[in-house]
TILOKE-96198 format. One line per field, with one value per atom (N, C-alpha, C): atom name; residue in three letters; residue number from 1; x, y, z. Coordinates in nm, 4 decimals. Layout:
! residues N
name <- [CA; ...]
resn <- [ALA; ...]
resi <- [NUM; ...]
u <- [X; ...]
v <- [Y; ...]
w <- [Z; ...]
//
This chain:
! residues 65
name <- [N; CA; C; N; CA; C; N; CA; C; N; CA; C; N; CA; C; N; CA; C; N; CA; C; N; CA; C; N; CA; C; N; CA; C; N; CA; C; N; CA; C; N; CA; C; N; CA; C; N; CA; C; N; CA; C; N; CA; C; N; CA; C; N; CA; C; N; CA; C; N; CA; C; N; CA; C; N; CA; C; N; CA; C; N; CA; C; N; CA; C; N; CA; C; N; CA; C; N; CA; C; N; CA; C; N; CA; C; N; CA; C; N; CA; C; N; CA; C; N; CA; C; N; CA; C; N; CA; C; N; CA; C; N; CA; C; N; CA; C; N; CA; C; N; CA; C; N; CA; C; N; CA; C; N; CA; C; N; CA; C; N; CA; C; N; CA; C; N; CA; C; N; CA; C; N; CA; C; N; CA; C; N; CA; C; N; CA; C; N; CA; C; N; CA; C; N; CA; C; N; CA; C; N; CA; C; N; CA; C; N; CA; C; N; CA; C; N; CA; C; N; CA; C; N; CA; C]
resn <- [MET; MET; MET; ASP; ASP; ASP; LEU; LEU; LEU; ASP; ASP; ASP; GLU; GLU; GLU; TYR; TYR; TYR; GLN; GLN; GLN; ARG; ARG; ARG; GLY; GLY; GLY; ALA; ALA; ALA; LEU; LEU; LEU; ARG; ARG; ARG; THR; THR; THR; ALA; ALA; ALA; ALA; ALA; ALA; PRO; PRO; PRO; ARG; ARG; ARG; ASP; ASP; ASP; MET; MET; MET; ARG; ARG; ARG; ASN; ASN; ASN; GLU; GLU; GLU; LEU; LEU; LEU; LEU; LEU; LEU; HIS; HIS; HIS; LEU; LEU; LEU; VAL; VAL; VAL; LEU; LEU; LEU; GLY; GLY; GLY; LEU; LEU; LEU; VAL; VAL; VAL; GLY; GLY; GLY; GLU; GLU; GLU; SER; SER; SER; GLY; GLY; GLY; GLU; GLU; GLU; ILE; ILE; ILE; ALA; ALA; ALA; GLU; GLU; GLU; LYS; LYS; LYS; PHE; PHE; PHE; LYS; LYS; LYS; LYS; LYS; LYS; TRP; TRP; TRP; VAL; VAL; VAL; ARG; ARG; ARG; ASP; ASP; ASP; LEU; LEU; LEU; ASP; ASP; ASP; SER; SER; SER; GLU; GLU; GLU; GLU; GLU; GLU; SER; SER; SER; LEU; LEU; LEU; ILE; ILE; ILE; ASP; ASP; ASP; ARG; ARG; ARG; ALA; ALA; ALA; ARG; ARG; ARG; HIS; HIS; HIS; ARG; ARG; ARG; GLN; GLN; GLN; GLY; GLY; GLY; THR; THR; THR; ARG; ARG; ARG]
resi <- [1; 1; 1; 2; 2; 2; 3; 3; 3; 4; 4; 4; 5; 5; 5; 6; 6; 6; 7; 7; 7; 8; 8; 8; 9; 9; 9; 10; 10; 10; 11; 11; 11; 12; 12; 12; 13; 13; 13; 14; 14; 14; 15; 15; 15; 16; 16; 16; 17; 17; 17; 18; 18; 18; 19; 19; 19; 20; 20; 20; 21; 21; 21; 22; 22; 22; 23; 23; 23; 24; 24; 24; 25; 25; 25; 26; 26; 26; 27; 27; 27; 28; 28; 28; 29; 29; 29; 30; 30; 30; 31; 31; 31; 32; 32; 32; 33; 33; 33; 34; 34; 34; 35; 35; 35; 36; 36; 36; 37; 37; 37; 38; 38; 38; 39; 39; 39; 40; 40; 40; 41; 41; 41; 42; 42; 42; 43; 43; 43; 44; 44; 44; 45; 45; 45; 46; 46; 46; 47; 47; 47; 48; 48; 48; 49; 49; 49; 50; 50; 50; 51; 51; 51; 52; 52; 52; 53; 53; 53; 54; 54; 54; 55; 55; 55; 56; 56; 56; 57; 57; 57; 58; 58; 58; 59; 59; 59; 60; 60; 60; 61; 61; 61; 62; 62; 62; 63; 63; 63; 64; 64; 64; 65; 65; 65]
u <- [0.0848; 0.0000; 0.0898; 0.0627; 0.1391; 0.0583; 0.1161; 0.0524; -0.0801; -0.0860; -0.2106; -0.3238; -0.2945; -0.3969; -0.4435; -0.3488; -0.3825; -0.4757; -0.4426; -0.5255; -0.6668; -0.6783; -0.8114; -0.8912; -0.8266; -0.8940; -0.9347; -0.8480; -0.8784; -0.9968; -1.0051; -1.1160; -1.2503; -1.2490; -1.3743; -1.4338; -1.3489; -1.3985; -1.4016; -1.3522; -1.3493; -1.4898; -1.5139; -1.6421; -1.6476; -1.7656; -1.7776; -1.7307; -1.6646; -1.6092; -1.7180; -1.8381; -1.9434; -2.0222; -1.9753; -2.0421; -2.0333; -2.1424; -2.1517; -2.0480; -2.0228; -1.9306; -1.7995; -1.7520; -1.6287; -1.5098; -1.4950; -1.3815; -1.3858; -1.5031; -1.5170; -1.4775; -1.5211; -1.4875; -1.3363; -1.2697; -1.1243; -1.0512; -1.0954; -1.0307; -1.0471; -1.1652; -1.1863; -1.1032; -1.0847; -0.9977; -0.8539; -0.8076; -0.6722; -0.6557; -0.7553; -0.7517; -0.7461; -0.8225; -0.8210; -0.6847; -0.6218; -0.4882; -0.3868; -0.3984; -0.3079; -0.3233; -0.4465; -0.4709; -0.4032; -0.4014; -0.3334; -0.1835; -0.1249; 0.0179; 0.0451; -0.0411; -0.0241; -0.0327; -0.1227; -0.1373; -0.0106; 0.0473; 0.1736; 0.2842; 0.2929; 0.3962; 0.3760; 0.2507; 0.2199; 0.2694; 0.2442; 0.2865; 0.4381; 0.5019; 0.6478; 0.7065; 0.6519; 0.6997; 0.6744; 0.5558; 0.5215; 0.6186; 0.6545; 0.7365; 0.8859; 0.9242; 1.0640; 1.1577; 1.1179; 1.2035; 1.1584; 1.0758; 1.0327; 1.1494; 1.1387; 1.2444; 1.2660; 1.1589; 1.1689; 1.2398; 1.2081; 1.2701; 1.4196; 1.4548; 1.5961; 1.6737; 1.6143; 1.6792; 1.6972; 1.5925; 1.6016; 1.7124; 1.7211; 1.8256; 1.9642; 1.9789; 2.1086; 2.1487; 2.0540; 2.0820; 2.1218; 2.0525; 2.0818; 2.2234; 2.2623; 2.3983; 2.5048; 2.4730; 2.5676; 2.5682; 2.4706; 2.4630; 2.4071; 2.3337; 2.2768; 2.1365; 2.0858; 1.9491; 1.9433]
v <- [-0.1172; 0.0000; 0.1241; 0.2134; 0.3378; 0.4483; 0.5667; 0.6761; 0.7178; 0.7180; 0.7559; 0.6590; 0.5289; 0.4297; 0.4487; 0.4762; 0.4978; 0.6180; 0.7274; 0.8474; 0.8222; 0.7493; 0.7179; 0.6347; 0.5369; 0.4543; 0.5352; 0.6250; 0.7079; 0.7995; 0.8505; 0.9396; 0.8671; 0.7368; 0.6603; 0.6524; 0.6538; 0.6397; 0.7723; 0.8789; 1.0091; 1.0681; 1.1428; 1.2126; 1.3262; 1.3560; 1.4681; 1.5985; 1.6824; 1.8066; 1.9020; 1.8915; 1.9819; 1.9258; 1.8164; 1.7544; 1.8466; 1.8607; 1.9537; 1.9236; 1.7990; 1.7623; 1.7048; 1.7576; 1.7073; 1.7165; 1.8303; 1.8473; 1.7440; 1.7213; 1.6212; 1.4827; 1.4496; 1.3213; 1.3061; 1.4108; 1.4060; 1.3951; 1.4709; 1.4679; 1.3308; 1.2738; 1.1411; 1.0345; 1.0490; 0.9567; 0.9668; 1.0898; 1.1114; 1.0549; 1.0765; 1.0235; 0.8703; 0.8094; 0.6634; 0.6107; 0.6765; 0.6345; 0.6551; 0.7665; 0.7937; 0.6883; 0.6444; 0.5396; 0.4093; 0.3778; 0.2553; 0.2645; 0.3808; 0.3995; 0.3880; 0.4499; 0.4430; 0.2989; 0.2207; 0.0797; 0.0001; 0.0231; -0.0450; -0.0063; 0.1221; 0.1695; 0.1107; 0.1039; 0.0464; -0.0983; -0.1750; -0.3151; -0.3260; -0.2339; -0.2344; -0.2075; -0.1086; -0.0765; -0.1937; -0.2530; -0.3662; -0.4822; -0.5084; -0.6249; -0.5958; -0.4738; -0.4339; -0.5253; -0.5656; -0.6503; -0.7958; -0.8346; -0.9740; -1.0622; -1.1876; -1.2827; -1.2866; -1.2875; -1.2927; -1.1683; -1.0538; -0.9292; -0.9292; -0.9769; -0.9837; -1.0766; -1.1889; -1.2837; -1.2188; -1.1502; -1.0833; -0.9787; -0.9007; -0.7972; -0.8596; -0.9695; -1.0368; -1.0901; -1.1484; -1.1972; -1.0829; -0.9707; -0.8552; -0.8047; -0.7995; -0.7532; -0.8478; -0.9772; -1.0769; -1.0830; -1.0195; -1.0199; -1.1479; -1.2254; -1.3516; -1.3346; -1.2173; -1.1966; -1.1035]
w <- [0.0000; 0.0000; 0.0000; -0.0914; -0.0934; -0.0254; -0.0146; 0.0568; -0.0073; -0.1399; -0.2079; -0.1744; -0.1738; -0.1388; 0.0062; 0.0941; 0.2345; 0.2494; 0.1796; 0.1890; 0.1370; 0.0288; -0.0250; 0.0753; 0.1365; 0.2368; 0.3586; 0.4016; 0.5182; 0.4897; 0.3696; 0.3345; 0.3338; 0.3081; 0.3091; 0.4488; 0.5510; 0.6883; 0.7636; 0.7037; 0.7707; 0.7781; 0.8838; 0.8985; 0.7966; 0.7455; 0.6511; 0.7154; 0.6387; 0.6924; 0.7435; 0.6916; 0.7358; 0.8548; 0.9084; 1.0221; 1.1445; 1.2151; 1.3280; 1.4366; 1.4637; 1.5720; 1.5189; 1.4077; 1.3463; 1.4423; 1.5104; 1.6011; 1.7138; 1.7694; 1.8746; 1.8227; 1.7041; 1.6420; 1.6277; 1.5816; 1.5630; 1.6965; 1.7950; 1.9266; 1.9910; 1.9834; 2.0423; 1.9713; 1.8418; 1.7689; 1.8179; 1.8373; 1.8874; 2.0279; 2.1124; 2.2494; 2.2470; 2.1574; 2.1463; 2.1068; 2.0096; 1.9672; 2.0793; 2.1505; 2.2630; 2.3715; 2.3933; 2.4920; 2.4548; 2.3264; 2.2829; 2.3091; 2.2841; 2.3108; 2.4603; 2.5414; 2.6868; 2.7357; 2.6780; 2.7166; 2.6852; 2.5683; 2.5325; 2.6302; 2.6617; 2.7528; 2.8923; 2.9374; 3.0685; 3.0764; 2.9719; 2.9709; 2.9654; 2.8922; 2.8849; 3.0238; 3.0947; 3.2296; 3.3233; 3.3145; 3.4004; 3.3802; 3.2558; 3.2240; 3.2204; 3.2541; 3.2437; 3.3216; 3.4402; 3.5228; 3.5258; 3.4291; 3.4248; 3.3800; 3.4124; 3.3776; 3.2259; 3.1508; 3.0045; 2.9505; 3.0064; 2.9622; 2.9938; 3.1116; 3.1493; 3.0561; 3.0199; 2.9277; 2.7910; 2.7424; 2.6124; 2.6110; 2.7192; 2.7235; 2.7302; 2.8034; 2.8109; 2.6736; 2.6016; 2.4667; 2.3746; 2.3880; 2.3034; 2.3288; 2.4575; 2.4910; 2.4371; 2.4331; 2.3835; 2.2318; 2.1705; 2.0249; 1.9675; 2.0482; 2.0002; 1.9499; 1.9485; 1.9024; 1.7874]
//
């Protein structure tokens, strides 16, 4: 998929520009995406000192991964 195809697909699901609550729709979309990033970060912090994470970091330092 190239950028032009992506833009065409995005326009199919975008709210009409003359929609009364367009700004609210855009802000809620941004908040939803931000929440997904926060969730990934939360799990990364939670698992930072897990046994699996420690093994992965040790492998990375040794260059075996």
